[in-house]
N, CA, C and O atoms as a MOPAC input file, in Angstrom:
PM7 MOZYME 1SCF
protein

 N     -5.78900 1    29.88700 1     8.03300 1
 C     -5.48900 1    29.03800 1     6.88900 1
 C     -6.74000 1    28.93100 1     6.01900 1
 O     -7.81800 1    28.61600 1     6.52100 1
 N     -6.60300 1    29.18800 1     4.72900 1
 C     -7.74500 1    29.12000 1     3.82100 1
 C     -8.05000 1    27.66000 1     3.47500 1
 O     -7.24800 1    26.76400 1     3.73800 1
 N     -9.20400 1    27.44900 1     2.89200 1
 C     -9.59200 1    26.10000 1     2.47900 1
 C     -8.57900 1    25.52300 1     1.48800 1
 O     -8.31000 1    24.32200 1     1.49800 1
 N     -8.01800 1    26.38600 1     0.63300 1
 C     -7.02300 1    25.93800 1    -0.34800 1
 C     -5.76300 1    25.42000 1     0.31400 1
 O     -5.14500 1    24.47900 1    -0.18500 1
 N     -5.37100 1    26.01500 1     1.42800 1
 C     -4.12200 1    25.66500 1     2.08600 1
 C     -4.24700 1    24.47100 1     3.01900 1
 O     -3.23500 1    23.94100 1     3.48000 1
 N     -5.46500 1    24.04200 1     3.30400 1
 C     -5.66000 1    22.91100 1     4.20600 1
 C     -5.14600 1    21.63000 1     3.54800 1
 O     -5.38000 1    21.40700 1     2.36000 1
 N     -4.45700 1    20.80000 1     4.30200 1
 C     -4.00800 1    19.52000 1     3.73400 1
 C     -5.20700 1    18.62800 1     3.42200 1
 O     -6.25200 1    18.74100 1     4.06300 1
 N     -5.05500 1    17.75000 1     2.44600 1
 C     -6.13400 1    16.83900 1     2.07900 1
 C     -6.39600 1    15.80800 1     3.16700 1
 O     -7.53300 1    15.38300 1     3.37300 1
 N     -5.34500 1    15.41300 1     3.85600 1
 C     -5.45600 1    14.42900 1     4.92700 1
 C     -4.94900 1    15.02200 1     6.22800 1
 O     -4.05900 1    15.87300 1     6.23600 1
 N     -5.52700 1    14.56300 1     7.32200 1
 C     -5.00200 1    14.92800 1     8.63500 1
 C     -4.28100 1    13.70300 1     9.18500 1
 O     -4.82900 1    12.60100 1     9.19700 1
 N     -3.07300 1    13.90300 1     9.62900 1
 C     -2.24500 1    12.79000 1    10.10900 1
 C     -2.17800 1    12.80500 1    11.62300 1
 O     -2.25700 1    13.87000 1    12.23600 1
 N     -2.03200 1    11.63100 1    12.23800 1
 C     -1.99600 1    10.29200 1    11.64200 1
 C     -3.39000 1     9.86700 1    11.17100 1
 O     -4.41100 1    10.32200 1    11.68800 1
 N     -3.39600 1     8.98200 1    10.17300 1
 C     -4.65600 1     8.46500 1     9.64200 1
 C     -4.44400 1     7.05600 1     9.10900 1
 O     -3.36300 1     6.71600 1     8.62700 1
 N     -5.49000 1     6.24000 1     9.20200 1
 C     -5.43900 1     4.91500 1     8.59000 1
 C     -5.69400 1     5.11800 1     7.10100 1
 O     -6.68200 1     5.74300 1     6.71500 1
 N     -4.80300 1     4.59000 1     6.26900 1
 C     -4.87000 1     4.85300 1     4.83500 1
 C     -4.70500 1     3.55200 1     4.05000 1
 O     -3.67600 1     2.88900 1     4.17400 1
 N     -5.70300 1     3.17700 1     3.24300 1
 C     -5.59300 1     1.94100 1     2.44700 1
 C     -4.84800 1     2.18700 1     1.13600 1
 O     -5.07200 1     3.18600 1     0.45200 1
 N     -3.97000 1     1.26400 1     0.80900 1
 C     -3.23400 1     1.30300 1    -0.45800 1
 C     -3.53100 1    -0.00900 1    -1.16800 1
 O     -3.28600 1    -1.08400 1    -0.61900 1
 N     -4.05400 1     0.07300 1    -2.37900 1
 C     -4.38400 1    -1.13000 1    -3.14000 1
 C     -3.25000 1    -1.41000 1    -4.11300 1
 O     -2.84900 1    -0.54000 1    -4.88600 1
 N     -2.73300 1    -2.64600 1    -4.06500 1
 C     -1.60600 1    -3.06700 1    -4.89300 1
 C     -2.04400 1    -4.28900 1    -5.69800 1
 O     -2.54100 1    -5.26200 1    -5.13000 1
 N     -1.86200 1    -4.24200 1    -7.01000 1
 C     -2.27300 1    -5.34700 1    -7.86300 1
 C     -1.11200 1    -5.85700 1    -8.70500 1
 O     -0.24700 1    -5.09800 1    -9.14200 1
 N     -1.12700 1    -7.16100 1    -8.91500 1
 C     -0.09500 1    -7.77200 1    -9.73500 1
 C     -0.46400 1    -9.18900 1   -10.11300 1
 O     -1.49700 1    -9.71100 1    -9.69200 1
 N      0.39200 1    -9.80700 1   -10.91300 1
 C      0.17400 1   -11.19600 1   -11.29300 1
 C      0.28600 1   -12.07300 1   -10.04700 1
 O      1.06000 1   -11.78500 1    -9.13400 1
 N     -0.49300 1   -13.13700 1   -10.02800 1
 C     -0.47100 1   -14.04300 1    -8.88000 1
 C      0.89000 1   -14.73100 1    -8.80600 1
 O      1.36600 1   -15.32100 1    -9.77500 1
 N      1.49900 1   -14.63600 1    -7.62600 1
 C      2.82700 1   -15.19600 1    -7.39600 1
 C      2.90300 1   -15.57700 1    -5.92600 1
 O      2.38100 1   -14.86400 1    -5.06900 1
 N      3.54700 1   -16.69100 1    -5.63500 1
 C      3.61800 1   -17.18100 1    -4.25300 1
 C      4.20700 1   -16.16200 1    -3.27900 1
 O      3.82400 1   -16.12800 1    -2.11000 1
 N      5.13000 1   -15.33900 1    -3.75300 1
 C      5.82300 1   -14.39300 1    -2.88200 1
 C      5.23600 1   -12.98200 1    -2.90300 1
 O      5.75900 1   -12.09400 1    -2.23100 1
 N      4.16100 1   -12.75800 1    -3.65900 1
 C      3.63300 1   -11.40200 1    -3.83500 1
 C      3.26400 1   -10.74200 1    -2.51000 1
 O      3.72600 1    -9.64000 1    -2.21500 1
 N      2.44400 1   -11.40200 1    -1.72100 1
 C      1.98200 1   -10.80200 1    -0.45300 1
 C      3.13800 1   -10.48900 1     0.48000 1
 O      3.20600 1    -9.39400 1     1.03900 1
 N      4.03500 1   -11.42700 1     0.65100 1
 C      5.17400 1   -11.21700 1     1.55700 1
 C      6.09300 1   -10.10900 1     1.04100 1
 O      6.60200 1    -9.30900 1     1.82500 1
 N      6.30200 1   -10.06200 1    -0.25500 1
 C      7.16000 1    -9.03400 1    -0.84300 1
 C      6.57700 1    -7.64100 1    -0.61200 1
 O      7.29200 1    -6.72100 1    -0.21600 1
 N      5.28200 1    -7.49300 1    -0.86000 1
 C      4.63600 1    -6.18800 1    -0.66600 1
 C      4.64700 1    -5.81400 1     0.81100 1
 O      4.91000 1    -4.66200 1     1.15700 1
 N      4.36500 1    -6.77300 1     1.67600 1
 C      4.40600 1    -6.52400 1     3.11800 1
 C      5.77100 1    -5.96900 1     3.52900 1
 O      5.84900 1    -4.98200 1     4.26000 1
 N      6.84100 1    -6.60500 1     3.06000 1
 C      8.19300 1    -6.17700 1     3.42200 1
 C      8.53300 1    -4.80400 1     2.84300 1
 O      9.18800 1    -4.00100 1     3.50800 1
 N      8.09900 1    -4.52600 1     1.61900 1
 C      8.34200 1    -3.20600 1     1.01800 1
 C      7.66500 1    -2.10200 1     1.83100 1
 O      8.26200 1    -1.05900 1     2.09600 1
 N      6.42300 1    -2.34400 1     2.21900 1
 C      5.67400 1    -1.34000 1     2.97200 1
 C      6.23600 1    -1.19700 1     4.38800 1
 O      6.32400 1    -0.08800 1     4.91600 1
 N      6.61200 1    -2.30800 1     4.99100 1
 C      7.10800 1    -2.28600 1     6.37800 1
 C      8.36500 1    -1.42900 1     6.53400 1
 O      8.60900 1    -0.90100 1     7.61900 1
 N      9.15500 1    -1.28100 1     5.49300 1
 C     10.32800 1    -0.40800 1     5.54600 1
 C      9.91400 1     1.01800 1     5.91200 1
 O     10.62100 1     1.71300 1     6.64200 1
 N      8.76600 1     1.43900 1     5.39800 1
 C      8.29900 1     2.81500 1     5.59800 1
 C      7.19700 1     2.93600 1     6.65100 1
 O      6.90500 1     4.03200 1     7.12900 1
 N      6.59100 1     1.80600 1     7.00700 1
 C      5.53700 1     1.77800 1     8.02800 1
 C      5.78200 1     0.56000 1     8.91700 1
 O      5.08400 1    -0.44800 1     8.80500 1
 N      6.78100 1     0.65900 1     9.80400 1
 C      7.21000 1    -0.51100 1    10.57200 1
 C      6.16100 1    -1.08400 1    11.51900 1
 O      6.34900 1    -2.17800 1    12.05000 1
 N      5.07400 1    -0.37600 1    11.73700 1
 C      4.05100 1    -0.86100 1    12.65600 1
 C      3.00100 1    -1.75000 1    11.98400 1
 O      2.09700 1    -2.23000 1    12.66800 1
 N      3.08500 1    -1.98800 1    10.67600 1
 C      2.06700 1    -2.83200 1    10.05300 1
 C      2.24600 1    -4.28200 1    10.48200 1
 O      3.35200 1    -4.73500 1    10.78000 1
 N      1.13200 1    -4.98800 1    10.50400 1
 C      1.11000 1    -6.41200 1    10.83000 1
 C      0.32400 1    -7.12800 1     9.74000 1
 O     -0.33800 1    -6.48600 1     8.92500 1
 N      0.39200 1    -8.44100 1     9.72400 1
 C     -0.27200 1    -9.22500 1     8.67800 1
 C     -1.76200 1    -8.91600 1     8.58100 1
 O     -2.33100 1    -8.96100 1     7.49100 1
 N     -2.39400 1    -8.60700 1     9.69900 1
 C     -3.82700 1    -8.31000 1     9.70100 1
 C     -4.16100 1    -7.00500 1     8.97000 1
 O     -5.33000 1    -6.73300 1     8.69600 1
 N     -3.15000 1    -6.20400 1     8.65600 1
 C     -3.35400 1    -4.95500 1     7.92200 1
 C     -3.43900 1    -5.18800 1     6.41500 1
 O     -3.59200 1    -4.23600 1     5.64900 1
 N     -3.34000 1    -6.44800 1     5.98400 1
 C     -3.36600 1    -6.76600 1     4.55800 1
 C     -4.56600 1    -7.65400 1     4.24900 1
 O     -4.79000 1    -8.68500 1     4.88300 1
 N     -5.32600 1    -7.21400 1     3.25300 1
 C     -6.46000 1    -7.99800 1     2.77600 1
 C     -6.13100 1    -8.46000 1     1.36200 1
 O     -5.75000 1    -7.65100 1     0.51600 1
 N     -6.27500 1    -9.75400 1     1.10100 1
 C     -5.91000 1   -10.33600 1    -0.18500 1
 C     -7.14900 1   -10.79000 1    -0.93500 1
 O     -8.05700 1   -11.38900 1    -0.36000 1
 N     -7.17100 1   -10.49500 1    -2.22500 1
 C     -8.23100 1   -10.99200 1    -3.10400 1
 C     -7.58000 1   -11.52900 1    -4.36000 1
 O     -6.66700 1   -10.91900 1    -4.91700 1
 N     -8.06400 1   -12.67900 1    -4.79700 1
 C     -7.56500 1   -13.29600 1    -6.03000 1
 C     -8.61800 1   -13.07800 1    -7.11000 1
 O     -9.81400 1   -13.19500 1    -6.84300 1
 N     -8.18200 1   -12.76200 1    -8.32500 1
 C     -9.11200 1   -12.50900 1    -9.42800 1
 C     -9.93800 1   -13.75300 1    -9.73100 1
 O     -9.55800 1   -14.87000 1    -9.37900 1
 N    -11.06100 1   -13.54200 1   -10.38300 1
 C    -11.95200 1   -14.66500 1   -10.69000 1
 C    -11.26300 1   -15.71100 1   -11.56200 1
 O    -11.56900 1   -16.89900 1   -11.45500 1
 N    -10.35000 1   -15.29400 1   -12.41300 1
 C     -9.61400 1   -16.23200 1   -13.24600 1
 C     -8.41800 1   -16.85000 1   -12.54000 1
 O     -7.81300 1   -17.79600 1   -13.04400 1
 N     -8.07600 1   -16.31200 1   -11.36700 1
 C     -6.96900 1   -16.84400 1   -10.58700 1
 C     -5.59100 1   -16.39900 1   -11.04100 1
 O     -4.58600 1   -16.88400 1   -10.52000 1
 N     -5.52000 1   -15.48000 1   -12.00900 1
 C     -4.22400 1   -15.05600 1   -12.54300 1
 C     -3.63100 1   -13.84200 1   -11.83900 1
 O     -2.42200 1   -13.61800 1   -11.90000 1
 N     -4.47400 1   -13.05600 1   -11.16900 1
 C     -4.02900 1   -11.81300 1   -10.54400 1
 C     -4.41800 1   -11.77600 1    -9.07300 1
 O     -5.34000 1   -12.46000 1    -8.62800 1
 N     -3.68900 1   -10.96000 1    -8.34500 1
 C     -3.97800 1   -10.78500 1    -6.92700 1
 C     -4.04900 1    -9.28900 1    -6.63100 1
 O     -3.33400 1    -8.47700 1    -7.21800 1
 N     -4.93000 1    -8.96400 1    -5.71200 1
 C     -5.08900 1    -7.58500 1    -5.26500 1
 C     -4.90000 1    -7.57500 1    -3.75300 1
 O     -5.52700 1    -8.35100 1    -3.03300 1
 N     -4.03300 1    -6.69300 1    -3.28400 1
 C     -3.82000 1    -6.53200 1    -1.85300 1
 C     -4.27900 1    -5.14400 1    -1.45000 1
 O     -3.99200 1    -4.16500 1    -2.13800 1
 N     -4.98400 1    -5.05900 1    -0.34500 1
 C     -5.26900 1    -3.76900 1     0.25300 1
 C     -4.45700 1    -3.72700 1     1.53400 1
 O     -4.72500 1    -4.46400 1     2.48300 1
 N     -3.46200 1    -2.85700 1     1.54600 1
 C     -2.57400 1    -2.70200 1     2.69700 1
 C     -2.99100 1    -1.41700 1     3.39900 1
 O     -2.89800 1    -0.33700 1     2.81600 1
 N     -3.45000 1    -1.52000 1     4.64200 1
 C     -3.88300 1    -0.34200 1     5.38300 1
 C     -2.80000 1     0.03500 1     6.38300 1
 O     -2.47500 1    -0.73300 1     7.28900 1
 N     -2.24900 1     1.22300 1     6.20400 1
 C     -1.17000 1     1.69900 1     7.07400 1
 C     -1.67700 1     2.84500 1     7.94100 1
 O     -2.63800 1     3.52900 1     7.58900 1
 N     -1.02600 1     3.04100 1     9.06300 1
 C     -1.27600 1     4.23100 1     9.86400 1
 C     -0.25500 1     5.25600 1     9.39400 1
 O      0.89600 1     5.25400 1     9.83100 1
 N     -0.69200 1     6.12500 1     8.50100 1
 C      0.20000 1     7.10900 1     7.89300 1
 C      0.40600 1     8.28000 1     8.83800 1
 O     -0.53600 1     8.77700 1     9.45500 1
 N      1.65500 1     8.71000 1     8.94000 1
 C      1.97300 1     9.84100 1     9.81500 1
 C      2.29700 1    11.11200 1     9.02700 1
 O      2.39600 1    12.19500 1     9.60400 1
 N      2.46600 1    10.97500 1     7.68600 1
 C      2.75100 1    12.15600 1     6.86800 1
 C      2.53700 1    11.83400 1     5.39400 1
 O      2.51800 1    10.67300 1     4.98600 1
 N      2.37700 1    12.89300 1     4.61100 1
 C      2.26500 1    12.72100 1     3.17100 1
 C      3.57900 1    12.18400 1     2.60800 1
 O      3.57600 1    11.38600 1     1.67100 1
 N      4.68800 1    12.61800 1     3.17300 1
 C      5.99900 1    12.13500 1     2.71400 1
 C      6.11400 1    10.62100 1     2.90300 1
 O      6.65800 1     9.92800 1     2.04300 1
 N      5.60700 1    10.11200 1     4.01700 1
 C      5.64400 1     8.66800 1     4.26200 1
 C      4.81800 1     7.93500 1     3.19100 1
 O      5.27100 1     6.93300 1     2.63800 1
 N      3.62000 1     8.43000 1     2.90400 1
 C      2.79400 1     7.80200 1     1.87000 1
 C      3.48700 1     7.85000 1     0.51500 1
 O      3.44500 1     6.87600 1    -0.23600 1
 N      4.11600 1     8.95500 1     0.20000 1
 C      4.84700 1     9.07400 1    -1.06400 1
 C      5.96200 1     8.03900 1    -1.15600 1
 O      6.16100 1     7.43400 1    -2.20900 1
 N      6.68500 1     7.83300 1    -0.06600 1
 C      7.77200 1     6.83900 1    -0.04300 1
 C      7.22400 1     5.42700 1    -0.24100 1
 O      7.81900 1     4.62500 1    -0.96000 1
 N      6.09800 1     5.12400 1     0.38900 1
 C      5.48300 1     3.80100 1     0.22300 1
 C      5.08200 1     3.60100 1    -1.23400 1
 O      5.36400 1     2.55700 1    -1.82200 1
 N      4.42500 1     4.60000 1    -1.81500 1
 C      4.01400 1     4.48800 1    -3.21800 1
 C      5.21200 1     4.29900 1    -4.13500 1
 O      5.16600 1     3.47300 1    -5.04600 1
 N      6.28200 1     5.05100 1    -3.91000 1
 C      7.48800 1     4.90000 1    -4.75100 1
 C      8.07700 1     3.50400 1    -4.61800 1
 O      8.45500 1     2.89400 1    -5.61800 1
 N      8.15800 1     2.99500 1    -3.39900 1
 C      8.73700 1     1.66500 1    -3.17200 1
 C      7.90800 1     0.57900 1    -3.85400 1
 O      8.45800 1    -0.31800 1    -4.49300 1
 N      6.60400 1     0.66100 1    -3.71900 1
 C      5.73400 1    -0.38600 1    -4.25500 1
 C      5.63300 1    -0.30000 1    -5.77400 1
 O      5.72600 1    -1.32200 1    -6.45400 1
 N      5.44700 1     0.89400 1    -6.31500 1
 C      5.30500 1     1.01000 1    -7.77000 1
 C      6.59100 1     0.64500 1    -8.49900 1
 O      6.54700 1     0.27000 1    -9.67000 1
 N      7.71600 1     0.74500 1    -7.83900 1
 C      8.98600 1     0.41600 1    -8.46500 1
 C      9.30300 1    -1.06900 1    -8.50300 1
 O     10.29500 1    -1.46800 1    -9.11400 1
 N      8.48300 1    -1.90000 1    -7.86400 1
 C      8.77600 1    -3.33400 1    -7.83000 1
 C      8.24500 1    -4.02100 1    -9.09200 1
 O      7.12800 1    -3.73900 1    -9.52500 1
 N      9.03700 1    -4.91900 1    -9.68400 1
 C      8.63200 1    -5.56200 1   -10.94400 1
 C      7.38100 1    -6.44000 1   -10.85400 1
 O      6.73100 1    -6.66700 1   -11.87500 1
 N      7.02500 1    -6.93700 1    -9.67800 1
 C      5.81500 1    -7.76500 1    -9.53700 1
 C      4.53600 1    -6.92800 1    -9.58800 1
 O      3.45300 1    -7.46000 1    -9.83300 1
 N      4.66100 1    -5.63900 1    -9.36000 1
 C      3.49200 1    -4.76500 1    -9.21900 1
 C      3.07000 1    -4.21300 1   -10.57300 1
 O      3.88500 1    -3.67700 1   -11.32400 1
 N      1.76200 1    -4.35500 1   -10.87600 1
 C      1.20000 1    -3.81100 1   -12.11600 1
 C      0.54800 1    -2.45500 1   -11.87900 1
 O      0.73400 1    -1.53000 1   -12.67000 1
 N     -0.22700 1    -2.32700 1   -10.77800 1
 C     -0.95300 1    -1.08600 1   -10.46100 1
 C     -0.94500 1    -0.82800 1    -8.97200 1
 O     -0.91300 1    -1.75600 1    -8.16400 1
 N     -0.97500 1     0.45100 1    -8.61800 1
 C     -1.12000 1     0.86500 1    -7.22100 1
 C     -2.14400 1     1.99000 1    -7.18900 1
 O     -2.04800 1     2.95300 1    -7.95100 1
 N     -3.10600 1     1.86400 1    -6.31800 1
 C     -4.14600 1     2.88700 1    -6.18100 1
 C     -4.14700 1     3.40200 1    -4.74800 1
 O     -4.94600 1     4.27300 1    -4.40600 1

């Protein structure tokens, strides 16, 4: 296999996904539930929450144990499609 053909990630791997949106009481739980559909092994400790200095926005870093690129793609599609979400990195 050439360097070009090598996958960017080797699975399984711990992979952080940063999700940002307006501050809302249900934001963390909603994102947790969206991700859990595709990564059922996540627990609350896999989520790190930060609130913006102005208090208007929240940033979550959700770290999943990814088993495939397809799984990561599904998580990204689920999260980016939610109306509470502004950005996903």
